[in-house]
Every structure is written in C-alpha cells, then in structure tokens.
NURO-231295 format. One record per atom (N, C-alpha, C): residue number from 1; atom name; x, y, z. Coordinates in Angstrom, 3 decimals, padded with zeros to 6 digits. Atoms other than C-alpha are relative to their C-alpha. Example, Ala and Ser with C-alpha at 12.3 -4.5 7.8 and 13.67 -1.06 7.14 Angstrom:
<atom num="1" atome="N" px="000.890" py="-001.190" pz="000.000"/>
<atom num="1" atome="CA" px="012.300" py="-004.500" pz="007.800"/>
<atom num="1" atome="C" px="000.900" py="001.200" pz="000.000"/>
<atom num="2" atome="N" px="-000.820" py="-001.190" pz="-000.060"/>
<atom num="2" atome="CA" px="013.670" py="-001.060" pz="007.140"/>
<atom num="2" atome="C" px="-000.770" py="001.090" pz="000.730"/>
# end
This chain:
<atom num="1" atome="N" px="-000.692" py="-000.260" pz="-001.159"/>
<atom num="1" atome="CA" px="-021.207" py="024.378" pz="006.584"/>
<atom num="1" atome="C" px="000.747" py="-001.303" pz="000.591"/>
<atom num="2" atome="N" px="-000.624" py="001.358" pz="-000.427"/>
<atom num="2" atome="CA" px="-020.448" py="020.767" pz="007.411"/>
<atom num="2" atome="C" px="001.520" py="-000.336" pz="-000.559"/>
<atom num="3" atome="N" px="-001.378" py="000.398" pz="000.952"/>
<atom num="3" atome="CA" px="-017.951" py="020.332" pz="004.473"/>
<atom num="3" atome="C" px="001.082" py="001.194" pz="000.381"/>
<atom num="4" atome="N" px="-000.950" py="-001.051" pz="-000.233"/>
<atom num="4" atome="CA" px="-016.412" py="023.734" pz="005.290"/>
<atom num="4" atome="C" px="000.806" py="-000.548" pz="001.345"/>
<atom num="5" atome="N" px="-000.550" py="000.460" pz="-001.317"/>
<atom num="5" atome="CA" px="-015.845" py="022.282" pz="008.936"/>
<atom num="5" atome="C" px="000.946" py="-001.187" pz="-000.357"/>
<atom num="6" atome="N" px="-000.719" py="001.268" pz="000.260"/>
<atom num="6" atome="CA" px="-014.511" py="018.910" pz="007.635"/>
<atom num="6" atome="C" px="001.433" py="000.414" pz="-000.806"/>
<atom num="7" atome="N" px="-001.228" py="-000.533" pz="000.774"/>
<atom num="7" atome="CA" px="-012.018" py="020.834" pz="005.179"/>
<atom num="7" atome="C" px="000.806" py="000.886" pz="000.896"/>
<atom num="8" atome="N" px="-000.657" py="-001.133" pz="-000.736"/>
<atom num="8" atome="CA" px="-010.887" py="023.553" pz="007.549"/>
<atom num="8" atome="C" px="000.616" py="-000.507" pz="001.453"/>
<atom num="9" atome="N" px="-000.238" py="000.197" pz="-001.423"/>
<atom num="9" atome="CA" px="-010.718" py="022.044" pz="011.095"/>
<atom num="9" atome="C" px="000.336" py="-001.435" pz="000.381"/>
<atom num="10" atome="N" px="-000.430" py="001.354" pz="-000.333"/>
<atom num="10" atome="CA" px="-010.217" py="018.253" pz="011.119"/>
<atom num="10" atome="C" px="001.335" py="-000.417" pz="-000.444"/>
<atom num="11" atome="N" px="-001.529" py="000.576" pz="000.468"/>
<atom num="11" atome="CA" px="-006.687" py="016.728" pz="011.054"/>
<atom num="11" atome="C" px="-000.283" py="-001.439" pz="-000.491"/>
<atom num="12" atome="N" px="000.265" py="001.339" pz="000.530"/>
<atom num="12" atome="CA" px="-006.834" py="013.729" pz="008.785"/>
<atom num="12" atome="C" px="000.851" py="-001.096" pz="000.886"/>
<atom num="13" atome="N" px="-000.646" py="000.898" pz="-000.610"/>
<atom num="13" atome="CA" px="-005.838" py="010.470" pz="010.597"/>
<atom num="13" atome="C" px="000.612" py="-001.098" pz="-000.793"/>
<atom num="14" atome="N" px="-000.688" py="000.910" pz="000.993"/>
<atom num="14" atome="CA" px="-004.906" py="008.422" pz="007.472"/>
<atom num="14" atome="C" px="-000.404" py="000.624" pz="-001.306"/>
<atom num="15" atome="N" px="000.253" py="-000.489" pz="001.446"/>
<atom num="15" atome="CA" px="-004.902" py="008.656" pz="003.736"/>
<atom num="15" atome="C" px="-000.369" py="-001.263" pz="-000.879"/>
<atom num="16" atome="N" px="000.514" py="000.977" pz="001.167"/>
<atom num="16" atome="CA" px="-006.829" py="006.754" pz="000.893"/>
<atom num="16" atome="C" px="000.628" py="000.569" pz="-001.339"/>
<atom num="17" atome="N" px="-000.544" py="-000.528" pz="001.319"/>
<atom num="17" atome="CA" px="-004.825" py="006.856" pz="-002.386"/>
<atom num="17" atome="C" px="-001.046" py="-000.665" pz="-000.911"/>
<atom num="18" atome="N" px="001.150" py="000.303" pz="001.072"/>
<atom num="18" atome="CA" px="-007.284" py="006.709" pz="-005.247"/>
<atom num="18" atome="C" px="000.387" py="000.015" pz="-001.482"/>
<atom num="19" atome="N" px="-000.238" py="000.135" pz="001.317"/>
<atom num="19" atome="CA" px="-007.256" py="006.084" pz="-008.880"/>
<atom num="19" atome="C" px="-000.717" py="001.240" pz="-000.934"/>
<atom num="20" atome="N" px="000.614" py="-001.050" pz="000.913"/>
<atom num="20" atome="CA" px="-008.325" py="008.454" pz="-011.864"/>
<atom num="20" atome="C" px="-001.528" py="-000.048" pz="000.014"/>
<atom num="21" atome="N" px="001.567" py="-000.035" pz="000.129"/>
<atom num="21" atome="CA" px="-011.968" py="007.216" pz="-012.033"/>
<atom num="21" atome="C" px="-000.496" py="000.556" pz="001.292"/>
<atom num="22" atome="N" px="000.766" py="-000.587" pz="-001.441"/>
<atom num="22" atome="CA" px="-012.492" py="007.969" pz="-008.213"/>
<atom num="22" atome="C" px="000.067" py="001.450" pz="000.003"/>
<atom num="23" atome="N" px="-000.063" py="-001.438" pz="-000.010"/>
<atom num="23" atome="CA" px="-011.163" py="011.488" pz="-008.700"/>
<atom num="23" atome="C" px="-000.962" py="000.589" pz="-000.804"/>
<atom num="24" atome="N" px="000.741" py="-000.518" pz="000.915"/>
<atom num="24" atome="CA" px="-013.286" py="012.076" pz="-011.637"/>
<atom num="24" atome="C" px="-001.605" py="-000.128" pz="000.644"/>
<atom num="25" atome="N" px="001.418" py="000.360" pz="-000.737"/>
<atom num="25" atome="CA" px="-016.528" py="010.647" pz="-009.579"/>
<atom num="25" atome="C" px="-000.047" py="000.911" pz="001.115"/>
<atom num="26" atome="N" px="000.126" py="-000.934" pz="-001.180"/>
<atom num="26" atome="CA" px="-015.612" py="012.899" pz="-006.614"/>
<atom num="26" atome="C" px="-000.179" py="001.331" pz="-000.491"/>
<atom num="27" atome="N" px="000.214" py="-001.317" pz="000.596"/>
<atom num="27" atome="CA" px="-015.408" py="015.972" pz="-008.752"/>
<atom num="27" atome="C" px="-001.468" py="000.184" pz="-000.527"/>
<atom num="28" atome="N" px="001.385" py="-000.071" pz="000.419"/>
<atom num="28" atome="CA" px="-018.856" py="015.009" pz="-010.159"/>
<atom num="28" atome="C" px="-001.035" py="000.108" pz="001.188"/>
<atom num="29" atome="N" px="000.887" py="-000.116" pz="-001.137"/>
<atom num="29" atome="CA" px="-020.348" py="015.103" pz="-006.718"/>
<atom num="29" atome="C" px="-000.309" py="-001.299" pz="000.428"/>
<atom num="30" atome="N" px="000.534" py="001.329" pz="-000.374"/>
<atom num="30" atome="CA" px="-020.355" py="011.423" pz="-006.027"/>
<atom num="30" atome="C" px="000.853" py="-000.260" pz="001.264"/>
<atom num="31" atome="N" px="-000.812" py="000.507" pz="-001.435"/>
<atom num="31" atome="CA" px="-019.327" py="009.441" pz="-002.756"/>
<atom num="31" atome="C" px="001.234" py="-000.780" pz="-000.446"/>
<atom num="32" atome="N" px="-000.846" py="000.655" pz="000.550"/>
<atom num="32" atome="CA" px="-016.117" py="007.671" pz="-002.716"/>
<atom num="32" atome="C" px="-000.158" py="-001.554" pz="000.217"/>
<atom num="33" atome="N" px="000.187" py="001.495" pz="-000.078"/>
<atom num="33" atome="CA" px="-016.397" py="003.934" pz="-003.471"/>
<atom num="33" atome="C" px="001.262" py="-000.889" pz="000.200"/>
<atom num="34" atome="N" px="-001.215" py="000.878" pz="-000.278"/>
<atom num="34" atome="CA" px="-013.998" py="001.148" pz="-002.457"/>
<atom num="34" atome="C" px="000.641" py="-000.267" pz="-001.220"/>
<atom num="35" atome="N" px="-000.653" py="000.375" pz="001.342"/>
<atom num="35" atome="CA" px="-013.414" py="000.209" pz="-006.055"/>
<atom num="35" atome="C" px="001.151" py="000.992" pz="-000.452"/>
<atom num="36" atome="N" px="-000.992" py="-001.007" pz="000.490"/>
<atom num="36" atome="CA" px="-011.314" py="003.352" pz="-006.663"/>
<atom num="36" atome="C" px="001.084" py="000.258" pz="000.761"/>
<atom num="37" atome="N" px="-001.099" py="-000.003" pz="-001.102"/>
<atom num="37" atome="CA" px="-009.060" py="002.942" pz="-003.496"/>
<atom num="37" atome="C" px="000.991" py="-000.949" pz="-000.577"/>
<atom num="38" atome="N" px="-001.200" py="000.927" pz="000.476"/>
<atom num="38" atome="CA" px="-005.636" py="001.516" pz="-004.561"/>
<atom num="38" atome="C" px="000.749" py="-000.310" pz="001.287"/>
<atom num="39" atome="N" px="-000.951" py="000.257" pz="-001.228"/>
<atom num="39" atome="CA" px="-003.878" py="001.909" pz="-001.113"/>
<atom num="39" atome="C" px="-000.592" py="000.855" pz="001.105"/>
<atom num="40" atome="N" px="000.453" py="-000.491" pz="-001.533"/>
<atom num="40" atome="CA" px="-004.299" py="002.769" pz="002.651"/>
<atom num="40" atome="C" px="001.178" py="000.446" pz="000.612"/>
<atom num="41" atome="N" px="-001.197" py="-000.466" pz="-000.885"/>
<atom num="41" atome="CA" px="-001.901" py="004.861" pz="004.632"/>
<atom num="41" atome="C" px="-000.404" py="000.439" pz="001.454"/>
<atom num="42" atome="N" px="000.325" py="-000.588" pz="-001.231"/>
<atom num="42" atome="CA" px="-002.112" py="005.229" pz="008.287"/>
<atom num="42" atome="C" px="-001.031" py="-000.959" pz="000.726"/>
<atom num="43" atome="N" px="001.014" py="000.712" pz="-000.610"/>
<atom num="43" atome="CA" px="-004.415" py="003.799" pz="010.968"/>
<atom num="43" atome="C" px="-001.182" py="000.956" pz="000.264"/>
<atom num="44" atome="N" px="000.917" py="-000.806" pz="-000.396"/>
<atom num="44" atome="CA" px="-007.852" py="005.233" pz="011.567"/>
<atom num="44" atome="C" px="-001.312" py="-000.843" pz="000.397"/>
<atom num="45" atome="N" px="001.184" py="000.586" pz="-000.283"/>
<atom num="45" atome="CA" px="-011.291" py="004.242" pz="012.857"/>
<atom num="45" atome="C" px="-001.231" py="000.538" pz="-000.690"/>
<atom num="46" atome="N" px="001.286" py="-000.489" pz="000.692"/>
<atom num="46" atome="CA" px="-014.756" py="004.443" pz="011.491"/>
<atom num="46" atome="C" px="-000.488" py="001.267" pz="000.584"/>
<atom num="47" atome="N" px="000.326" py="-001.471" pz="-000.443"/>
<atom num="47" atome="CA" px="-015.900" py="008.144" pz="011.636"/>
<atom num="47" atome="C" px="001.265" py="000.946" pz="000.014"/>
<atom num="48" atome="N" px="-001.294" py="-000.803" pz="-000.086"/>
<atom num="48" atome="CA" px="-012.259" py="009.459" pz="011.580"/>
<atom num="48" atome="C" px="000.024" py="000.736" pz="-001.343"/>
<atom num="49" atome="N" px="-000.308" py="-000.814" pz="001.021"/>
<atom num="49" atome="CA" px="-011.269" py="012.093" pz="009.126"/>
<atom num="49" atome="C" px="001.096" py="-000.563" pz="-000.843"/>
<atom num="50" atome="N" px="-001.110" py="000.586" pz="000.890"/>
<atom num="50" atome="CA" px="-009.169" py="010.782" pz="006.196"/>
<atom num="50" atome="C" px="000.329" py="000.853" pz="-001.035"/>
<atom num="51" atome="N" px="-000.499" py="-000.733" pz="001.196"/>
<atom num="51" atome="CA" px="-007.281" py="012.425" pz="003.321"/>
<atom num="51" atome="C" px="-000.115" py="-000.781" pz="-001.057"/>
<atom num="52" atome="N" px="000.194" py="000.604" pz="001.287"/>
<atom num="52" atome="CA" px="-008.119" py="011.495" pz="-000.123"/>
<atom num="52" atome="C" px="001.069" py="000.445" pz="-000.995"/>
<atom num="53" atome="N" px="-001.228" py="-000.402" pz="000.847"/>
<atom num="53" atome="CA" px="-004.925" py="011.581" pz="-002.469"/>
<atom num="53" atome="C" px="000.174" py="-000.722" pz="-001.247"/>
<atom num="54" atome="N" px="-000.039" py="000.658" pz="001.180"/>
<atom num="54" atome="CA" px="-004.265" py="010.867" pz="-005.963"/>
<atom num="54" atome="C" px="001.203" py="-000.819" pz="-000.071"/>
<atom num="55" atome="N" px="-001.066" py="000.819" pz="000.105"/>
<atom num="55" atome="CA" px="-001.777" py="008.278" pz="-007.066"/>
<atom num="55" atome="C" px="001.312" py="000.892" pz="-000.267"/>
<atom num="56" atome="N" px="-001.045" py="-000.773" pz="000.156"/>
<atom num="56" atome="CA" px="000.331" py="011.081" pz="-008.039"/>
<atom num="56" atome="C" px="000.584" py="000.861" pz="001.144"/>
<atom num="57" atome="N" px="-000.285" py="-000.609" pz="-001.269"/>
<atom num="57" atome="CA" px="000.485" py="012.431" pz="-004.492"/>
<atom num="57" atome="C" px="-000.601" py="001.317" pz="000.196"/>
<atom num="58" atome="N" px="000.750" py="-001.304" pz="-000.129"/>
<atom num="58" atome="CA" px="-001.864" py="015.353" pz="-004.943"/>
<atom num="58" atome="C" px="-001.132" py="-000.252" pz="001.007"/>
<atom num="59" atome="N" px="001.308" py="000.223" pz="-000.901"/>
<atom num="59" atome="CA" px="-004.525" py="015.805" pz="-002.090"/>
<atom num="59" atome="C" px="-001.126" py="000.512" pz="-000.653"/>
<atom num="60" atome="N" px="001.189" py="-000.221" pz="000.730"/>
<atom num="60" atome="CA" px="-007.887" py="015.769" pz="-003.548"/>
<atom num="60" atome="C" px="-001.189" py="000.356" pz="001.048"/>
<atom num="61" atome="N" px="001.246" py="-000.179" pz="-000.913"/>
<atom num="61" atome="CA" px="-010.275" py="015.746" pz="-000.467"/>
<atom num="61" atome="C" px="000.170" py="-000.393" pz="001.288"/>
<atom num="62" atome="N" px="-000.013" py="000.678" pz="-001.531"/>
<atom num="62" atome="CA" px="-010.953" py="015.047" pz="003.309"/>
<atom num="62" atome="C" px="-001.324" py="-000.347" pz="000.300"/>
<atom num="63" atome="N" px="001.509" py="000.473" pz="-000.569"/>
<atom num="63" atome="CA" px="-013.900" py="013.090" pz="004.536"/>
<atom num="63" atome="C" px="000.106" py="-000.810" pz="001.228"/>
<atom num="64" atome="N" px="000.202" py="000.723" pz="-001.215"/>
<atom num="64" atome="CA" px="-015.205" py="011.145" pz="007.332"/>
<atom num="64" atome="C" px="-000.263" py="-001.577" pz="-000.551"/>
<atom num="65" atome="N" px="000.063" py="001.336" pz="000.368"/>
<atom num="65" atome="CA" px="-014.556" py="007.327" pz="006.764"/>
<atom num="65" atome="C" px="-001.065" py="-000.809" pz="000.719"/>
<atom num="66" atome="N" px="000.999" py="000.886" pz="-000.612"/>
<atom num="66" atome="CA" px="-017.311" py="004.695" pz="007.160"/>
<atom num="66" atome="C" px="000.553" py="-001.217" pz="000.471"/>
<atom num="67" atome="N" px="-000.573" py="001.213" pz="-000.434"/>
<atom num="67" atome="CA" px="-014.845" py="002.019" pz="007.880"/>
<atom num="67" atome="C" px="001.283" py="000.242" pz="000.588"/>
<atom num="68" atome="N" px="-001.499" py="-000.243" pz="-000.579"/>
<atom num="68" atome="CA" px="-011.561" py="001.564" pz="009.827"/>
<atom num="68" atome="C" px="001.008" py="-000.377" pz="-000.944"/>
<atom num="69" atome="N" px="-001.012" py="000.125" pz="000.857"/>
<atom num="69" atome="CA" px="-008.262" py="001.379" pz="008.311"/>
<atom num="69" atome="C" px="000.178" py="-001.557" pz="-000.401"/>
<atom num="70" atome="N" px="-000.297" py="001.431" pz="000.014"/>
<atom num="70" atome="CA" px="-007.949" py="-002.457" pz="008.662"/>
<atom num="70" atome="C" px="-001.187" py="-000.551" pz="-001.049"/>
<atom num="71" atome="N" px="001.205" py="000.486" pz="000.826"/>
<atom num="71" atome="CA" px="-011.488" py="-002.906" pz="006.886"/>
<atom num="71" atome="C" px="000.213" py="000.655" pz="-001.446"/>
<atom num="72" atome="N" px="-000.139" py="-000.649" pz="001.187"/>
<atom num="72" atome="CA" px="-010.589" py="-000.503" pz="004.083"/>
<atom num="72" atome="C" px="000.978" py="-000.609" pz="-000.770"/>
<atom num="73" atome="N" px="-000.966" py="000.665" pz="000.609"/>
<atom num="73" atome="CA" px="-007.357" py="-002.527" pz="003.366"/>
<atom num="73" atome="C" px="-000.659" py="-001.313" pz="-000.634"/>
<atom num="74" atome="N" px="000.640" py="001.004" pz="000.518"/>
<atom num="74" atome="CA" px="-009.698" py="-005.555" pz="002.865"/>
<atom num="74" atome="C" px="-000.848" py="000.170" pz="-001.308"/>
<atom num="75" atome="N" px="000.867" py="-000.361" pz="001.171"/>
<atom num="75" atome="CA" px="-012.091" py="-003.930" pz="000.627"/>
<atom num="75" atome="C" px="000.401" py="000.874" pz="-001.159"/>
<atom num="76" atome="N" px="-000.482" py="-000.861" pz="000.908"/>
<atom num="76" atome="CA" px="-009.957" py="-001.657" pz="-001.267"/>
<atom num="76" atome="C" px="-000.071" py="-000.519" pz="-001.385"/>
<atom num="77" atome="N" px="000.144" py="000.659" pz="001.388"/>
<atom num="77" atome="CA" px="-010.467" py="-002.150" pz="-005.099"/>
<atom num="77" atome="C" px="-000.968" py="-000.944" pz="-000.269"/>
<atom num="78" atome="N" px="000.987" py="000.981" pz="000.103"/>
<atom num="78" atome="CA" px="-013.266" py="-004.307" pz="-004.479"/>
<atom num="78" atome="C" px="-001.335" py="000.672" pz="-000.245"/>
<atom num="79" atome="N" px="001.212" py="-000.286" pz="000.242"/>
<atom num="79" atome="CA" px="-016.920" py="-003.927" pz="-005.519"/>
<atom num="79" atome="C" px="-000.981" py="000.017" pz="001.214"/>
<atom num="80" atome="N" px="000.906" py="000.066" pz="-001.243"/>
<atom num="80" atome="CA" px="-019.660" py="-003.166" pz="-002.837"/>
<atom num="80" atome="C" px="-000.667" py="-001.479" pz="000.258"/>
<atom num="81" atome="N" px="000.798" py="001.352" pz="-000.094"/>
<atom num="81" atome="CA" px="-021.390" py="-006.571" pz="-003.595"/>
<atom num="81" atome="C" px="000.843" py="-001.094" pz="000.831"/>
<atom num="82" atome="N" px="-001.054" py="000.976" pz="-000.576"/>
<atom num="82" atome="CA" px="-018.216" py="-008.388" pz="-001.962"/>
<atom num="82" atome="C" px="000.041" py="000.241" pz="001.543"/>
<atom num="83" atome="N" px="-000.136" py="-000.643" pz="-001.154"/>
<atom num="83" atome="CA" px="-018.435" py="-006.395" pz="001.226"/>
<atom num="83" atome="C" px="-000.336" py="-001.150" pz="001.198"/>
<atom num="84" atome="N" px="000.430" py="000.935" pz="-001.135"/>
<atom num="84" atome="CA" px="-020.309" py="-009.045" pz="003.315"/>
<atom num="84" atome="C" px="000.873" py="-001.355" pz="-000.086"/>
<atom num="85" atome="N" px="-001.120" py="001.240" pz="000.247"/>
<atom num="85" atome="CA" px="-018.082" py="-012.054" pz="001.881"/>
<atom num="85" atome="C" px="001.431" py="000.398" pz="000.786"/>
<atom num="86" atome="N" px="-001.407" py="-000.315" pz="-000.206"/>
<atom num="86" atome="CA" px="-014.862" py="-010.149" pz="002.670"/>
<atom num="86" atome="C" px="000.049" py="000.508" pz="001.404"/>
<atom num="87" atome="N" px="-000.026" py="-000.264" pz="-001.288"/>
<atom num="87" atome="CA" px="-015.766" py="-008.561" pz="006.057"/>
<atom num="87" atome="C" px="-000.830" py="-000.714" pz="000.888"/>
<atom num="88" atome="N" px="000.850" py="000.740" pz="-000.962"/>
<atom num="88" atome="CA" px="-018.409" py="-010.799" pz="007.460"/>
<atom num="88" atome="C" px="-001.316" py="000.765" pz="000.264"/>
<atom num="89" atome="N" px="001.248" py="-000.898" pz="-000.328"/>
<atom num="89" atome="CA" px="-021.167" py="-008.121" pz="007.513"/>
<atom num="89" atome="C" px="-000.201" py="000.911" pz="-001.264"/>
<atom num="90" atome="N" px="000.223" py="-000.984" pz="000.932"/>
<atom num="90" atome="CA" px="-022.702" py="-005.774" pz="005.031"/>
<atom num="90" atome="C" px="-000.168" py="001.421" pz="000.480"/>
<atom num="91" atome="N" px="000.132" py="-001.213" pz="-000.522"/>
<atom num="91" atome="CA" px="-021.783" py="-002.292" pz="005.832"/>
<atom num="91" atome="C" px="-000.426" py="000.922" pz="-001.035"/>
<atom num="92" atome="N" px="000.520" py="-000.922" pz="000.999"/>
<atom num="92" atome="CA" px="-022.440" py="000.966" pz="004.076"/>
<atom num="92" atome="C" px="000.642" py="-000.157" pz="-001.455"/>
<atom num="93" atome="N" px="-000.554" py="000.204" pz="001.239"/>
<atom num="93" atome="CA" px="-021.899" py="000.897" pz="000.348"/>
<atom num="93" atome="C" px="001.128" py="001.086" pz="-000.302"/>
<atom num="94" atome="N" px="-001.086" py="-000.883" pz="000.418"/>
<atom num="94" atome="CA" px="-019.515" py="003.885" pz="000.263"/>
<atom num="94" atome="C" px="001.007" py="000.105" pz="001.265"/>
<atom num="95" atome="N" px="-001.131" py="-000.260" pz="-001.082"/>
<atom num="95" atome="CA" px="-016.151" py="004.529" pz="002.168"/>
<atom num="95" atome="C" px="-000.153" py="001.493" pz="000.635"/>
<atom num="96" atome="N" px="000.353" py="-001.305" pz="-000.554"/>
<atom num="96" atome="CA" px="-016.926" py="008.128" pz="002.375"/>
<atom num="96" atome="C" px="-001.268" py="000.563" pz="-000.733"/>
<atom num="97" atome="N" px="001.143" py="-000.503" pz="000.717"/>
<atom num="97" atome="CA" px="-020.380" py="009.578" pz="001.622"/>
<atom num="97" atome="C" px="000.208" py="001.389" pz="-000.328"/>
<atom num="98" atome="N" px="-000.359" py="-001.287" pz="000.634"/>
<atom num="98" atome="CA" px="-020.465" py="012.718" pz="-000.416"/>
<atom num="98" atome="C" px="-000.441" py="001.070" pz="001.041"/>
<atom num="99" atome="N" px="000.474" py="-000.912" pz="-000.977"/>
<atom num="99" atome="CA" px="-022.255" py="014.472" pz="002.493"/>
<atom num="99" atome="C" px="001.164" py="000.254" pz="001.029"/>
<atom num="100" atome="N" px="-001.090" py="-000.077" pz="-000.968"/>
<atom num="100" atome="CA" px="-019.191" py="013.824" pz="004.589"/>
<atom num="100" atome="C" px="001.272" py="000.298" pz="-000.546"/>
<atom num="101" atome="N" px="-001.183" py="-000.057" pz="000.752"/>
<atom num="101" atome="CA" px="-016.675" py="014.775" pz="001.975"/>
<atom num="101" atome="C" px="000.096" py="001.461" pz="-000.556"/>
<atom num="102" atome="N" px="-000.237" py="-001.441" pz="000.438"/>
<atom num="102" atome="CA" px="-014.937" py="018.220" pz="001.277"/>
<atom num="102" atome="C" px="001.084" py="-000.159" pz="-001.081"/>
<atom num="103" atome="N" px="-001.075" py="-000.021" pz="000.962"/>
<atom num="103" atome="CA" px="-013.076" py="018.554" pz="-002.032"/>
<atom num="103" atome="C" px="000.944" py="001.129" pz="000.397"/>
<atom num="104" atome="N" px="-001.027" py="-001.224" pz="-000.506"/>
<atom num="104" atome="CA" px="-009.866" py="020.590" pz="-001.357"/>
<atom num="104" atome="C" px="000.803" py="000.385" pz="-001.295"/>
<atom num="105" atome="N" px="-000.842" py="-000.399" pz="001.407"/>
<atom num="105" atome="CA" px="-008.348" py="020.815" pz="-004.953"/>
<atom num="105" atome="C" px="-001.024" py="000.103" pz="-000.986"/>
<atom num="106" atome="N" px="000.995" py="-000.290" pz="001.304"/>
<atom num="106" atome="CA" px="-010.462" py="022.406" pz="-007.916"/>
<atom num="106" atome="C" px="000.242" py="-000.948" pz="-000.897"/>
<atom num="107" atome="N" px="-000.131" py="001.151" pz="001.165"/>
<atom num="107" atome="CA" px="-011.369" py="020.054" pz="-010.612"/>
<atom num="107" atome="C" px="001.167" py="000.132" pz="-001.081"/>
<atom num="108" atome="N" px="-001.062" py="-000.147" pz="000.937"/>
<atom num="108" atome="CA" px="-008.990" py="021.689" pz="-013.024"/>
<atom num="108" atome="C" px="001.359" py="-000.375" pz="000.558"/>
<atom num="109" atome="N" px="-001.279" py="000.331" pz="-000.552"/>
<atom num="109" atome="CA" px="-006.073" py="021.404" pz="-010.685"/>
<atom num="109" atome="C" px="000.182" py="-001.506" pz="000.183"/>
<atom num="110" atome="N" px="000.104" py="001.457" pz="000.042"/>
<atom num="110" atome="CA" px="-007.015" py="017.573" pz="-010.218"/>
<atom num="110" atome="C" px="000.236" py="-000.520" pz="-001.209"/>
<atom num="111" atome="N" px="-000.213" py="000.676" pz="001.339"/>
<atom num="111" atome="CA" px="-007.076" py="016.880" pz="-013.906"/>
<atom num="111" atome="C" px="001.513" py="000.030" pz="-000.334"/>
<atom num="112" atome="N" px="-001.429" py="-000.226" pz="000.198"/>
<atom num="112" atome="CA" px="-003.545" py="018.488" pz="-014.140"/>
<atom num="112" atome="C" px="000.830" py="-000.910" pz="000.697"/>
<atom num="113" atome="N" px="-000.754" py="000.937" pz="-000.815"/>
<atom num="113" atome="CA" px="-002.253" py="016.179" pz="-011.363"/>
<atom num="113" atome="C" px="-000.172" py="-001.542" pz="-000.433"/>
<atom num="114" atome="N" px="000.216" py="001.245" pz="000.592"/>
<atom num="114" atome="CA" px="-003.594" py="013.116" pz="-013.223"/>
<atom num="114" atome="C" px="001.137" py="-000.213" pz="-001.107"/>
# end
C-alpha cells in the first residue's frame, strides 16, 4: 500500500539521474545507493519524493529521499563510507530505502531504455 501511495499520489520534487548498475539494483529489489547517482535535478528536502530516471531519460521509480538535494550533489557517485567525511556526519547508507521506493517502469522496459 505504501509503495502504491508513493507511485500514485505524490508529486516528485526533484530528479535523480542514475546509471545502469543502479537501475539493475532497483529492479532486483535493492535500495538506491549514492554510488549509482550521476546527476541531481531540482531542489528537494530530506523526506521529499523524488523521481529516479535513467541517463537516457526514462522514468524508473519514485521514492522518498533520505537526503536533501544539496547533500545528494555532494555524495552522488560516492561510496557510503565517505559520507561522514563529505557531509560532516554519517547519515543513512541509502539515498532511497527500498521500503520507500516504487518502481514505475517494468524491468523489461527499463532494460530496453538502457
């Protein structure tokens, strides 16, 4: 129900552009990690809904971000172990936890978009 609510009723505040590895991980049921993010678009706060989009421009998912857009710009493409050094504090390991993520494109369609 929660994922349906996220997918159907929330308007994304920003967009995270992700690489192929991140898309594969999301379709395998994993959370979104910072290492798979290549770019941030828009401004959003921690807890806001964000769109997850492929580098080809295909919408993949919508989820609730654990970080604000300024923080994501700093940690995008970085490994979790560097968060404390980069941000000055150790926050959540995931940008979007899988429990707060709704896949909006079937896996087959996402593979074709790659």
